[in-house]
SEMI-315195 format. One record per residue (C-alpha): x, y, z; residue in three letters; residue number from 1. Coordinates in Angstrom, 2 decimals, m for minus. Each point is the difference from the previous one (the first is absolute). Example, Ala and Ser with C-alpha at 12.3 -4.5 7.8 and 13.67 -1.06 7.14 Angstrom:
! SEMI-315195
{xx->12.30 yy->m4.50 zz->7.80 residuo->ALA num->1} .
{xx->1.37 yy->3.44 zz->m0.66 residuo->SER num->2} .
//
This chain:
! SEMI-315195
{xx->m28.75 yy->20.30 zz->m2.25 residuo->MET num->1} .
{xx->1.80 yy->m2.00 zz->2.69 residuo->THR num->2} .
{xx->2.37 yy->2.20 zz->2.01 residuo->ALA num->3} .
{xx->3.74 yy->m0.51 zz->m0.40 residuo->LEU num->4} .
{xx->1.55 yy->m0.88 zz->3.35 residuo->ASP num->5} .
{xx->2.96 yy->2.14 zz->1.09 residuo->ALA num->6} .
{xx->2.00 yy->m3.18 zz->0.77 residuo->SER num->7} .
{xx->m0.08 yy->m0.87 zz->m3.71 residuo->VAL num->8} .
{xx->1.62 yy->3.29 zz->m1.02 residuo->VAL num->9} .
{xx->2.52 yy->m0.36 zz->2.82 residuo->ALA num->10} .
{xx->0.97 yy->m3.46 zz->m1.30 residuo->ALA num->11} .
{xx->0.40 yy->1.35 zz->m3.55 residuo->LEU num->12} .
{xx->2.30 yy->2.76 zz->1.22 residuo->ARG num->13} .
{xx->1.98 yy->m2.40 zz->2.16 residuo->TYR num->14} .
{xx->0.61 yy->m2.39 zz->m2.90 residuo->GLN num->15} .
{xx->0.76 yy->2.91 zz->m2.35 residuo->ARG num->16} .
{xx->2.70 yy->1.30 zz->2.35 residuo->ASP num->17} .
{xx->1.45 yy->m3.39 zz->1.02 residuo->ALA num->18} .
{xx->3.67 yy->m0.28 zz->m1.03 residuo->PRO num->19} .
{xx->m0.53 yy->m3.54 zz->m1.32 residuo->ALA num->20} .
{xx->m2.76 yy->0.97 zz->m2.44 residuo->THR num->21} .
{xx->1.01 yy->m0.13 zz->m3.67 residuo->SER num->22} .
{xx->0.42 yy->3.29 zz->m1.91 residuo->PRO num->23} .
{xx->m2.92 yy->m0.85 zz->m2.27 residuo->MET num->24} .
{xx->m2.36 yy->m0.95 zz->2.80 residuo->TYR num->25} .
{xx->1.05 yy->3.02 zz->2.05 residuo->ARG num->26} .
{xx->m0.98 yy->2.17 zz->m2.95 residuo->HIS num->27} .
{xx->m3.25 yy->m1.91 zz->m0.54 residuo->ALA num->28} .
{xx->m0.93 yy->0.52 zz->3.65 residuo->LEU num->29} .
{xx->0.66 yy->3.73 zz->m0.38 residuo->ARG num->30} .
{xx->m2.52 yy->m0.04 zz->m2.85 residuo->VAL num->31} .
{xx->m2.50 yy->m1.89 zz->2.18 residuo->VAL num->32} .
{xx->0.36 yy->2.36 zz->2.97 residuo->VAL num->33} .
{xx->m0.18 yy->3.07 zz->m2.25 residuo->ASP num->34} .
{xx->m3.19 yy->m1.33 zz->m1.58 residuo->ASP num->35} .
{xx->m1.57 yy->m0.54 zz->3.41 residuo->ILE num->36} .
{xx->1.07 yy->3.42 zz->1.24 residuo->GLU num->37} .
{xx->m1.66 yy->1.57 zz->m3.02 residuo->ARG num->38} .
{xx->m3.21 yy->m1.86 zz->0.76 residuo->SER num->39} .
{xx->m0.79 yy->m3.06 zz->2.07 residuo->GLU num->40} .
{xx->m2.74 yy->m0.65 zz->m2.53 residuo->ALA num->41} .
{xx->2.61 yy->m0.36 zz->m2.75 residuo->GLY num->42} .
{xx->0.96 yy->m3.34 zz->m1.58 residuo->PRO num->43} .
{xx->2.54 yy->m1.07 zz->2.65 residuo->CYS num->44} .
{xx->m2.01 yy->1.18 zz->3.00 residuo->GLY num->45} .
{xx->m3.18 yy->m1.65 zz->m1.23 residuo->SER num->46} .
{xx->1.79 yy->m3.36 zz->m0.30 residuo->VAL num->47} .
{xx->1.86 yy->0.18 zz->3.31 residuo->LEU num->48} .
{xx->m3.12 yy->1.13 zz->1.86 residuo->ALA num->49} .
{xx->m1.19 yy->m3.59 zz->m0.48 residuo->HIS num->50} .
{xx->2.83 yy->m1.50 zz->2.06 residuo->THR num->51} .
{xx->m1.45 yy->m3.21 zz->1.48 residuo->PRO num->52} .
{xx->m0.97 yy->0.01 zz->3.64 residuo->ALA num->53} .
{xx->2.66 yy->m1.44 zz->2.27 residuo->GLY num->54} .
{xx->2.90 yy->1.05 zz->m2.24 residuo->ILE num->55} .
{xx->2.69 yy->2.02 zz->1.76 residuo->ASP num->56} .
{xx->1.22 yy->2.24 zz->m2.86 residuo->PRO num->57} .
{xx->3.61 yy->0.02 zz->1.18 residuo->GLN num->58} .
{xx->0.49 yy->m3.42 zz->1.56 residuo->ARG num->59} .
{xx->m1.89 yy->m1.72 zz->m2.83 residuo->ASP num->60} .
{xx->1.89 yy->1.96 zz->m2.68 residuo->ALA num->61} .
{xx->m3.07 yy->1.61 zz->m1.59 residuo->LEU num->62} .
{xx->2.09 yy->2.25 zz->m2.33 residuo->PRO num->63} .
{xx->1.72 yy->m3.08 zz->m1.43 residuo->LEU num->64} .
{xx->m3.34 yy->m1.77 zz->m0.44 residuo->ARG num->65} .
{xx->m1.20 yy->2.99 zz->m2.01 residuo->PHE num->66} .
{xx->3.14 yy->0.22 zz->m2.12 residuo->LEU num->67} .
{xx->0.04 yy->m3.79 zz->m0.42 residuo->GLY num->68} .
{xx->m3.54 yy->0.13 zz->m1.38 residuo->GLY num->69} .
{xx->1.01 yy->2.59 zz->m2.57 residuo->ILE num->70} .
{xx->3.12 yy->m1.99 zz->m0.89 residuo->HIS num->71} .
{xx->m2.12 yy->m3.12 zz->m0.49 residuo->ARG num->72} .
{xx->m2.10 yy->1.84 zz->m2.59 residuo->ILE num->73} .
{xx->3.19 yy->1.14 zz->m1.77 residuo->VAL num->74} .
{xx->1.48 yy->m3.52 zz->0.00 residuo->LEU num->75} .
{xx->m3.18 yy->m1.35 zz->m1.57 residuo->GLU num->76} .
{xx->0.32 yy->2.51 zz->m2.84 residuo->GLY num->77} .
{xx->m3.16 yy->1.90 zz->0.89 residuo->ARG num->78} .
{xx->1.60 yy->3.42 zz->0.49 residuo->ALA num->79} .
{xx->2.23 yy->0.53 zz->m3.05 residuo->PRO num->80} .
{xx->0.40 yy->3.73 zz->0.53 residuo->ASP num->81} .
{xx->1.26 yy->m0.50 zz->3.55 residuo->LEU num->82} .
{xx->2.14 yy->m2.97 zz->m1.05 residuo->ALA num->83} .
{xx->2.29 yy->2.45 zz->m1.85 residuo->ARG num->84} .
{xx->1.29 yy->1.07 zz->3.42 residuo->PHE num->85} .
{xx->0.34 yy->m3.49 zz->1.57 residuo->TYR num->86} .
{xx->3.44 yy->m1.63 zz->m0.39 residuo->PRO num->87} .
{xx->m1.52 yy->m3.34 zz->1.03 residuo->SER num->88} .
{xx->m1.70 yy->m0.18 zz->m3.42 residuo->VAL num->89} .
{xx->2.74 yy->1.70 zz->m2.01 residuo->GLY num->90} .
{xx->m0.97 yy->3.61 zz->0.68 residuo->GLY num->91} .
{xx->2.18 yy->2.81 zz->1.32 residuo->THR num->92} .
{xx->m0.55 yy->2.00 zz->3.14 residuo->PHE num->93} .
{xx->1.63 yy->3.40 zz->0.16 residuo->ASP num->94} .
{xx->m0.92 yy->2.38 zz->2.86 residuo->PRO num->95} .
{xx->0.61 yy->2.94 zz->m2.36 residuo->SER num->96} .
{xx->m3.27 yy->m0.91 zz->m1.74 residuo->TRP num->97} .
{xx->m2.30 yy->0.76 zz->2.96 residuo->PRO num->98} .
{xx->m2.99 yy->1.37 zz->m1.88 residuo->ALA num->99} .
{xx->m0.21 yy->m2.81 zz->m2.53 residuo->GLY num->100} .
{xx->0.28 yy->m2.72 zz->2.63 residuo->PHE num->101} .
{xx->m2.39 yy->1.67 zz->2.43 residuo->ALA num->102} .
{xx->m2.74 yy->0.57 zz->m2.56 residuo->ASP num->103} .
{xx->0.09 yy->m3.58 zz->m1.31 residuo->VAL num->104} .
{xx->0.28 yy->m1.49 zz->3.49 residuo->PHE num->105} .
{xx->m3.06 yy->1.89 zz->1.27 residuo->ILE num->106} .
{xx->m1.95 yy->m0.89 zz->m3.15 residuo->ALA num->107} .
{xx->0.80 yy->m3.69 zz->0.56 residuo->THR num->108} .
{xx->m1.24 yy->0.18 zz->3.59 residuo->VAL num->109} .
{xx->m3.21 yy->1.67 zz->m1.16 residuo->ARG num->110} .
{xx->m0.59 yy->m2.57 zz->m2.77 residuo->ASP num->111} .
{xx->0.52 yy->m3.00 zz->2.30 residuo->HIS num->112} .
{xx->m1.69 yy->1.31 zz->3.15 residuo->HIS num->113} .
{xx->m2.04 yy->m3.08 zz->0.95 residuo->ASP num->114} .
{xx->2.83 yy->m2.43 zz->m0.70 residuo->GLU num->115} .
{xx->2.45 yy->2.00 zz->2.11 residuo->LEU num->116} .
{xx->m2.48 yy->0.14 zz->2.88 residuo->VAL num->117} .
{xx->m0.12 yy->m3.81 zz->m0.11 residuo->ALA num->118} .
{xx->3.82 yy->m0.19 zz->m0.09 residuo->GLU num->119} .
{xx->0.23 yy->1.82 zz->3.34 residuo->LEU num->120} .
{xx->m1.12 yy->m3.23 zz->1.65 residuo->ALA num->121} .
{xx->2.93 yy->m1.97 zz->m1.49 residuo->ARG num->122} .
{xx->2.88 yy->m0.36 zz->2.52 residuo->PRO num->123} .
{xx->3.48 yy->0.95 zz->m1.22 residuo->VAL num->124} .
{xx->1.84 yy->m3.16 zz->m1.00 residuo->GLN num->125} .
{xx->3.50 yy->0.59 zz->m1.33 residuo->THR num->126} .
{xx->1.76 yy->m3.27 zz->0.91 residuo->ASN num->127} .
{xx->3.29 yy->1.83 zz->m0.50 residuo->GLU num->128} .
{xx->2.50 yy->m2.65 zz->m1.12 residuo->VAL num->129} .
{xx->2.86 yy->2.47 zz->0.32 residuo->GLY num->130} .
{xx->m0.13 yy->m0.63 zz->3.75 residuo->ARG num->131} .
{xx->1.18 yy->m3.57 zz->m0.52 residuo->CYS num->132} .
{xx->3.64 yy->1.08 zz->m0.26 residuo->ALA num->133} .
{xx->m0.10 yy->1.49 zz->3.49 residuo->ALA num->134} .
{xx->m2.00 yy->m2.89 zz->1.47 residuo->LEU num->135} .
{xx->2.42 yy->m2.48 zz->m1.58 residuo->LEU num->136} .
{xx->2.65 yy->1.07 zz->2.50 residuo->LEU num->137} .
{xx->m2.27 yy->m1.04 zz->2.85 residuo->GLY num->138} .
{xx->m0.78 yy->m3.37 zz->m1.56 residuo->PHE num->139} .
{xx->3.73 yy->m0.60 zz->m0.56 residuo->LEU num->140} .
{xx->0.70 yy->0.88 zz->3.63 residuo->ALA num->141} .
{xx->m2.53 yy->m2.55 zz->1.25 residuo->VAL num->142} .
{xx->1.35 yy->m2.70 zz->m2.32 residuo->ALA num->143} .
{xx->3.60 yy->0.78 zz->0.98 residuo->ARG num->144} .
{xx->m0.82 yy->m0.20 zz->3.71 residuo->SER num->145} .
{xx->m2.27 yy->m3.06 zz->0.00 residuo->THR num->146} .
{xx->1.12 yy->m2.09 zz->m2.98 residuo->GLY num->147} .
{xx->m3.64 yy->m1.05 zz->m0.45 residuo->LEU num->148} .
{xx->m2.49 yy->0.28 zz->m2.86 residuo->PRO num->149} .
{xx->m2.25 yy->3.03 zz->0.33 residuo->LEU num->150} .
{xx->m3.74 yy->m0.02 zz->0.58 residuo->ARG num->151} .
{xx->m1.03 yy->3.49 zz->m1.08 residuo->VAL num->152} .
{xx->m3.28 yy->1.53 zz->1.24 residuo->LEU num->153} .
{xx->m0.87 yy->3.43 zz->m1.39 residuo->GLU num->154} .
{xx->m2.77 yy->2.25 zz->1.29 residuo->ILE num->155} .
{xx->m1.39 yy->2.57 zz->m2.41 residuo->GLY num->156} .
{xx->1.24 yy->m2.17 zz->m2.84 residuo->ALA num->157} .
{xx->m2.16 yy->1.66 zz->m2.70 residuo->SER num->158} .
{xx->0.61 yy->m2.13 zz->m3.12 residuo->ALA num->159} .
{xx->2.81 yy->m2.04 zz->1.54 residuo->GLY num->160} .
{xx->2.72 yy->1.39 zz->m2.28 residuo->LEU num->161} .
{xx->2.36 yy->0.60 zz->2.92 residuo->ASN num->162} .
{xx->m0.59 yy->m3.57 zz->1.18 residuo->LEU num->163} .
{xx->1.66 yy->m1.02 zz->m3.27 residuo->ARG num->164} .
{xx->3.24 yy->1.82 zz->0.90 residuo->TRP num->165} .
{xx->2.01 yy->m3.19 zz->m0.41 residuo->SER num->166} .
{xx->m0.68 yy->0.05 zz->m3.77 residuo->ARG num->167} .
{xx->1.68 yy->3.36 zz->m0.51 residuo->TYR num->168} .
{xx->3.67 yy->0.83 zz->m0.63 residuo->ARG num->169} .
{xx->1.99 yy->2.31 zz->2.30 residuo->TYR num->170} .
{xx->3.44 yy->1.26 zz->m1.02 residuo->GLU num->171} .
{xx->2.60 yy->2.44 zz->1.31 residuo->GLY num->172} .
{xx->0.89 yy->m1.60 zz->3.31 residuo->GLY num->173} .
{xx->3.37 yy->0.06 zz->1.74 residuo->ALA num->174} .
{xx->2.79 yy->m1.53 zz->m2.04 residuo->GLY num->175} .
{xx->m2.26 yy->m0.23 zz->m3.02 residuo->GLY num->176} .
{xx->m2.38 yy->m2.37 zz->1.78 residuo->SER num->177} .
{xx->m3.50 yy->m0.54 zz->m1.33 residuo->ALA num->178} .
{xx->m3.07 yy->m2.00 zz->0.97 residuo->TRP num->179} .
{xx->m2.80 yy->m1.65 zz->m1.93 residuo->GLY num->180} .
{xx->m0.70 yy->m1.38 zz->m3.45 residuo->ASP num->181} .
{xx->2.44 yy->1.52 zz->m2.46 residuo->ALA num->182} .
{xx->m2.60 yy->m0.44 zz->m2.76 residuo->ALA num->183} .
{xx->m2.80 yy->1.81 zz->1.83 residuo->SER num->184} .
{xx->m1.78 yy->2.74 zz->m1.94 residuo->VAL num->185} .
{xx->m0.17 yy->2.08 zz->3.19 residuo->LEU num->186} .
{xx->3.48 yy->1.19 zz->0.91 residuo->ARG num->187} .
{xx->1.08 yy->2.42 zz->2.71 residuo->PHE num->188} .
{xx->3.21 yy->1.74 zz->m1.01 residuo->GLU num->189} .
{xx->1.61 yy->3.11 zz->1.46 residuo->GLY num->190} .
{xx->m2.32 yy->m0.14 zz->2.99 residuo->VAL num->191} .
{xx->2.42 yy->m0.57 zz->2.87 residuo->PHE num->192} .
{xx->2.11 yy->2.78 zz->1.48 residuo->GLU num->193} .
{xx->3.14 yy->m0.41 zz->2.16 residuo->PRO num->194} .
{xx->0.61 yy->m1.81 zz->2.17 residuo->PRO num->195} .
{xx->m0.95 yy->m2.61 zz->m2.59 residuo->LEU num->196} .
{xx->m1.70 yy->m3.11 zz->1.41 residuo->PRO num->197} .
{xx->1.30 yy->m3.51 zz->m0.50 residuo->ASP num->198} .
{xx->m2.58 yy->m1.70 zz->m2.20 residuo->LEU num->199} .
{xx->1.80 yy->m3.35 zz->m0.17 residuo->ASP num->200} .
{xx->m2.32 yy->m1.79 zz->2.42 residuo->VAL num->201} .
{xx->m1.89 yy->m3.21 zz->m0.87 residuo->PRO num->202} .
{xx->m3.74 yy->0.24 zz->0.66 residuo->VAL num->203} .
{xx->m2.80 yy->m2.50 zz->m0.46 residuo->GLU num->204} .
{xx->m3.62 yy->1.15 zz->0.13 residuo->VAL num->205} .
{xx->m2.10 yy->m2.91 zz->1.27 residuo->ALA num->206} .
{xx->m3.30 yy->1.86 zz->0.07 residuo->GLU num->207} .
{xx->m1.36 yy->3.44 zz->m0.94 residuo->ALA num->208} .
{xx->m3.44 yy->1.08 zz->1.18 residuo->ARG num->209} .
{xx->m1.72 yy->3.35 zz->0.40 residuo->GLY num->210} .
{xx->m3.19 yy->1.71 zz->1.02 residuo->CYS num->211} .
{xx->m1.70 yy->3.21 zz->m1.02 residuo->ASP num->212} .
{xx->m3.39 yy->1.53 zz->0.69 residuo->ARG num->213} .
{xx->m0.49 yy->0.33 zz->m3.77 residuo->ASP num->214} .
{xx->2.49 yy->m2.28 zz->m1.81 residuo->PRO num->215} .
{xx->0.65 yy->0.46 zz->m3.71 residuo->ILE num->216} .
{xx->0.52 yy->m2.73 zz->m2.58 residuo->ASP num->217} .
{xx->3.28 yy->1.01 zz->m1.65 residuo->ALA num->218} .
{xx->m0.58 yy->m2.46 zz->m2.83 residuo->THR num->219} .
{xx->m3.25 yy->1.65 zz->m1.15 residuo->SER num->220} .
{xx->m0.36 yy->2.99 zz->m2.33 residuo->GLU num->221} .
{xx->m2.20 yy->1.80 zz->2.53 residuo->ALA num->222} .
{xx->2.50 yy->m0.58 zz->2.79 residuo->GLY num->223} .
{xx->2.93 yy->1.20 zz->m2.10 residuo->ALA num->224} .
{xx->m1.93 yy->3.14 zz->m0.98 residuo->LEU num->225} .
{xx->m0.77 yy->0.83 zz->3.62 residuo->THR num->226} .
{xx->3.64 yy->m0.38 zz->1.00 residuo->LEU num->227} .
{xx->1.23 yy->2.10 zz->m2.93 residuo->ARG num->228} .
{xx->m2.57 yy->2.73 zz->0.64 residuo->SER num->229} .
{xx->1.43 yy->0.69 zz->3.45 residuo->PHE num->230} .
{xx->3.60 yy->0.39 zz->m1.19 residuo->VAL num->231} .
{xx->0.77 yy->3.70 zz->m0.38 residuo->TRP num->232} .
{xx->m0.28 yy->0.70 zz->m3.70 residuo->ALA num->233} .
{xx->3.38 yy->1.71 zz->m0.47 residuo->ASP num->234} .
{xx->2.04 yy->m2.72 zz->1.73 residuo->GLN num->235} .
{xx->0.69 yy->m2.21 zz->m2.99 residuo->THR num->236} .
{xx->2.69 yy->m2.05 zz->1.76 residuo->GLU num->237} .
{xx->m2.61 yy->m1.18 zz->2.50 residuo->ARG num->238} .
{xx->m2.24 yy->m0.94 zz->m2.93 residuo->PHE num->239} .
{xx->2.73 yy->m2.11 zz->m1.56 residuo->ARG num->240} .
{xx->0.60 yy->m1.83 zz->3.28 residuo->ALA num->241} .
{xx->m3.72 yy->m0.60 zz->0.54 residuo->LEU num->242} .
{xx->m0.49 yy->m1.30 zz->m3.53 residuo->ASP num->243} .
{xx->2.93 yy->m2.39 zz->0.42 residuo->ALA num->244} .
{xx->m1.44 yy->m1.29 zz->3.28 residuo->ALA num->245} .
{xx->m3.41 yy->m0.48 zz->m1.61 residuo->LEU num->246} .
{xx->1.66 yy->m1.98 zz->m2.79 residuo->GLN num->247} .
{xx->1.59 yy->m2.33 zz->2.57 residuo->LEU num->248} .
{xx->m3.03 yy->m0.35 zz->2.27 residuo->ALA num->249} .
{xx->m1.63 yy->m3.01 zz->m1.72 residuo->PRO num->250} .
{xx->3.22 yy->m2.02 zz->0.34 residuo->SER num->251} .
{xx->m0.10 yy->0.09 zz->3.81 residuo->LEU num->252} .
{xx->m3.46 yy->m0.31 zz->1.53 residuo->PRO num->253} .
{xx->m0.31 yy->1.25 zz->3.56 residuo->VAL num->254} .
{xx->m2.79 yy->m0.40 zz->2.53 residuo->VAL num->255} .
{xx->m1.90 yy->3.24 zz->0.60 residuo->LEU num->256} .
{xx->m2.90 yy->0.16 zz->2.43 residuo->GLU num->257} .
{xx->m2.64 yy->2.66 zz->0.46 residuo->ARG num->258} .
{xx->0.32 yy->0.41 zz->3.74 residuo->ALA num->259} .
{xx->0.35 yy->2.38 zz->2.89 residuo->ASP num->260} .
{xx->3.72 yy->0.38 zz->0.63 residuo->ALA num->261} .
{xx->m0.17 yy->m0.54 zz->3.77 residuo->ALA num->262} .
{xx->m2.23 yy->m3.08 zz->m0.29 residuo->ASP num->263} .
{xx->2.25 yy->m1.44 zz->m2.68 residuo->TRP num->264} .
{xx->3.28 yy->0.54 zz->1.86 residuo->VAL num->265} .
{xx->m1.43 yy->m1.49 zz->3.19 residuo->GLU num->266} .
{xx->m1.13 yy->m3.09 zz->m1.91 residuo->ARG num->267} .
{xx->3.21 yy->m0.45 zz->m1.99 residuo->GLU num->268} .
{xx->2.20 yy->0.31 zz->3.08 residuo->LEU num->269} .
{xx->m2.11 yy->m2.18 zz->2.27 residuo->ALA num->270} .
{xx->2.10 yy->m3.10 zz->m0.74 residuo->VAL num->271} .
{xx->3.79 yy->0.00 zz->m0.41 residuo->ALA num->272} .
{xx->1.39 yy->m1.36 zz->m3.28 residuo->GLN num->273} .
{xx->3.01 yy->m2.19 zz->0.78 residuo->ALA num->274} .
{xx->2.84 yy->0.03 zz->m2.50 residuo->GLY num->275} .
{xx->m0.92 yy->3.44 zz->m1.36 residuo->GLN num->276} .
{xx->0.69 yy->3.61 zz->0.94 residuo->ALA num->277} .
{xx->m3.36 yy->1.80 zz->0.05 residuo->THR num->278} .
{xx->0.29 yy->3.60 zz->m1.21 residuo->VAL num->279} .
{xx->m2.95 yy->2.37 zz->0.49 residuo->VAL num->280} .
{xx->0.58 yy->2.82 zz->m2.49 residuo->GLU num->281} .
{xx->m1.65 yy->3.25 zz->m1.06 residuo->HIS num->282} .
{xx->0.91 yy->3.21 zz->m1.80 residuo->SER num->283} .
{xx->m1.76 yy->3.37 zz->0.35 residuo->ILE num->284} .
{xx->m3.02 yy->m1.66 zz->1.58 residuo->VAL num->285} .
{xx->0.23 yy->0.78 zz->3.71 residuo->TRP num->286} .
{xx->m1.41 yy->3.53 zz->m0.32 residuo->GLN num->287} .
{xx->m3.15 yy->m1.30 zz->m1.69 residuo->TYR num->288} .
{xx->m0.87 yy->m2.38 zz->2.83 residuo->LEU num->289} .
{xx->m2.12 yy->1.02 zz->2.96 residuo->SER num->290} .
{xx->1.71 yy->0.31 zz->3.38 residuo->ARG num->291} .
{xx->m1.78 yy->m3.11 zz->1.40 residuo->PRO num->292} .
{xx->1.09 yy->m1.99 zz->m3.08 residuo->ALA num->293} .
{xx->3.61 yy->1.10 zz->0.44 residuo->ARG num->294} .
{xx->m0.06 yy->m1.05 zz->3.67 residuo->HIS num->295} .
{xx->m1.43 yy->m3.42 zz->m0.86 residuo->ARG num->296} .
{xx->2.55 yy->m0.63 zz->m2.76 residuo->ILE num->297} .
{xx->2.89 yy->1.07 zz->2.19 residuo->ARG num->298} .
{xx->m1.24 yy->m2.19 zz->2.85 residuo->ASP num->299} .
{xx->m0.43 yy->m3.00 zz->m2.29 residuo->ALA num->300} .
{xx->3.52 yy->0.36 zz->m1.38 residuo->ILE num->301} .
{xx->1.56 yy->0.50 zz->3.42 residuo->GLU num->302} .
{xx->m1.90 yy->m2.97 zz->1.47 residuo->HIS num->303} .
{xx->1.18 yy->m2.15 zz->m2.92 residuo->ALA num->304} .
{xx->3.49 yy->1.33 zz->0.58 residuo->GLY num->305} .
{xx->m0.13 yy->m0.98 zz->3.66 residuo->ALA num->306} .
{xx->m0.76 yy->m3.60 zz->m1.10 residuo->ARG num->307} .
{xx->2.65 yy->0.02 zz->m2.76 residuo->ALA num->308} .
{xx->2.85 yy->m2.50 zz->m0.02 residuo->SER num->309} .
{xx->3.14 yy->m0.61 zz->m2.02 residuo->ARG num->310} .
{xx->m1.97 yy->m2.45 zz->m2.12 residuo->ASP num->311} .
{xx->m2.96 yy->2.37 zz->m0.40 residuo->ALA num->312} .
{xx->1.23 yy->3.61 zz->0.16 residuo->PRO num->313} .
{xx->m2.30 yy->2.97 zz->m0.58 residuo->VAL num->314} .
{xx->0.88 yy->3.31 zz->m1.65 residuo->ALA num->315} .
{xx->m1.84 yy->3.29 zz->m0.46 residuo->TRP num->316} .
{xx->1.20 yy->1.90 zz->m3.08 residuo->LEU num->317} .
{xx->m1.54 yy->3.38 zz->m0.77 residuo->ARG num->318} .
{xx->0.65 yy->2.95 zz->m2.25 residuo->MET num->319} .
{xx->m1.82 yy->2.97 zz->1.46 residuo->GLU num->320} .
{xx->0.52 yy->3.74 zz->0.58 residuo->PRO num->321} .
{xx->2.96 yy->0.63 zz->2.29 residuo->GLY num->322} .
{xx->1.41 yy->2.93 zz->1.94 residuo->GLN num->323} .
{xx->0.42 yy->2.05 zz->m3.19 residuo->ASP num->324} .
{xx->m3.48 yy->m0.94 zz->m1.21 residuo->ALA num->325} .
{xx->m0.27 yy->2.87 zz->m2.48 residuo->ALA num->326} .
{xx->2.90 yy->m1.34 zz->m2.06 residuo->ASN num->327} .
{xx->0.51 yy->m3.71 zz->0.59 residuo->SER num->328} .
{xx->m1.22 yy->m3.25 zz->1.44 residuo->ALA num->329} .
{xx->1.89 yy->m2.38 zz->2.26 residuo->GLU num->330} .
{xx->0.32 yy->m3.75 zz->m0.39 residuo->VAL num->331} .
{xx->0.04 yy->m1.56 zz->3.46 residuo->ARG num->332} .
{xx->0.28 yy->m3.62 zz->1.06 residuo->LEU num->333} .
{xx->m0.68 yy->m1.76 zz->3.29 residuo->THR num->334} .
{xx->1.05 yy->m3.64 zz->0.31 residuo->LEU num->335} .
{xx->m0.98 yy->m2.55 zz->2.63 residuo->TRP num->336} .
{xx->1.00 yy->m1.89 zz->2.09 residuo->PRO num->337} .
{xx->1.64 yy->2.87 zz->1.78 residuo->GLY num->338} .
{xx->m1.93 yy->2.97 zz->m1.44 residuo->ALA num->339} .
{xx->3.07 yy->1.30 zz->m1.82 residuo->HIS num->340} .
{xx->m1.03 yy->3.33 zz->m1.58 residuo->ALA num->341} .
{xx->2.08 yy->1.67 zz->m2.73 residuo->VAL num->342} .
{xx->m0.29 yy->2.79 zz->m2.55 residuo->LEU num->343} .
{xx->0.73 yy->m1.61 zz->m3.37 residuo->VAL num->344} .
{xx->m0.22 yy->2.90 zz->m2.47 residuo->ALA num->345} .
{xx->m1.45 yy->3.39 zz->m0.86 residuo->ARG num->346} .
{xx->m1.75 yy->0.43 zz->m3.31 residuo->THR num->347} .
{xx->m2.29 yy->2.18 zz->m2.06 residuo->GLY num->348} .
{xx->m3.70 yy->m0.73 zz->0.25 residuo->TYR num->349} .
{xx->m0.03 yy->m1.58 zz->m3.45 residuo->HIS num->350} .
{xx->3.12 yy->m2.01 zz->0.80 residuo->GLY num->351} .
{xx->2.80 yy->2.11 zz->m1.43 residuo->ARG num->352} .
{xx->2.70 yy->0.65 zz->1.05 residuo->PRO num->353} .
{xx->0.79 yy->m2.66 zz->2.60 residuo->VAL num->354} .
{xx->2.62 yy->0.92 zz->2.57 residuo->GLN num->355} .
{xx->1.08 yy->m3.09 zz->1.88 residuo->SER num->356} .
{xx->1.03 yy->0.42 zz->3.63 residuo->ILE num->357} .
{xx->2.57 yy->m2.76 zz->m0.45 residuo->GLY num->358} .
{xx->m0.37 yy->m3.65 zz->0.95 residuo->GLU num->359} .
{xx->m2.56 yy->m0.12 zz->2.83 residuo->PRO num->360} .
{xx->1.42 yy->m0.94 zz->3.38 residuo->ALA num->361} .
{xx->m2.06 yy->m3.16 zz->0.37 residuo->LEU num->362} .
{xx->1.13 yy->m3.18 zz->1.77 residuo->PRO num->363} .
{xx->0.15 yy->m3.35 zz->m1.72 residuo->THR num->364} .
{xx->m3.19 yy->m1.84 zz->0.95 residuo->ILE num->365} .
{xx->0.51 yy->m3.63 zz->m1.03 residuo->ARG num->366} .
//
């Protein structure tokens, strides 16, 4: 039998103990670790011992790949006994039923060993649309400052659902303000916390493009299944939001390219786009990029910023772990010309709640 690397067990324990992990997945990871501690030759250990070469168990979210593979089997209706515990398919998870859940979970892993080994090679792709409410505040800030249509470039775009943010409805702003299509099936309500942001800002999206190393077709059944499999099974609100975004996806095609993020950003920013505000955007992506890639992307954005003008401004909008990384992410924006850097909001990693910092102190660039 292939030996189980200690870094794999360390990653399982880290994800199990992470404050952001869902109650159900925290319990499932306890079951996994307990099974391995009983015997590395057990069902969980024998699957995870086949972690593909080159995978960093923690950075590449190996525990979530494993749990996503199991969830995929449940979503396809091929593990009916386990499905009883999965709220994503109408089941009920209750941590007071530890023995029943653990026994069925381990049996499912044993019965689908080869398939779960193959799933370890599938990168985690959540395309969390809940983050759009926090990112919206950055897009509004750029539009308010520049008065120009936006050219949105997203790295790590997954299935491009967040590139379609302009098709969603956002309510609960200051003075009862709202933004977006009032008839949209994807609505964000009760998301914003005081100080409430002013959402009454006109925005035109001229172009929306993205890249990903393994893009997903959100309009295909296989793509939708992959996205749903990586949503934590007890977070039904996230499922509702994802399903609404998938329903809207065919109505707004976006350009997604399979590309290296650094190569793509350098190419897209090589020539200024007059009459548009170019916004390079990403959310919970930075940590998955190599250090050289991060340096190249930063350099490309800053060089484009140095060439920016009032007629062709450049912005860098990102939602990434902040100073209190264990509990929240920060939405930060830098706008050129002038390299004006502001903190826009703090938010949960899945986009809720959103605490606006107030109207960003950006100059009018027109």
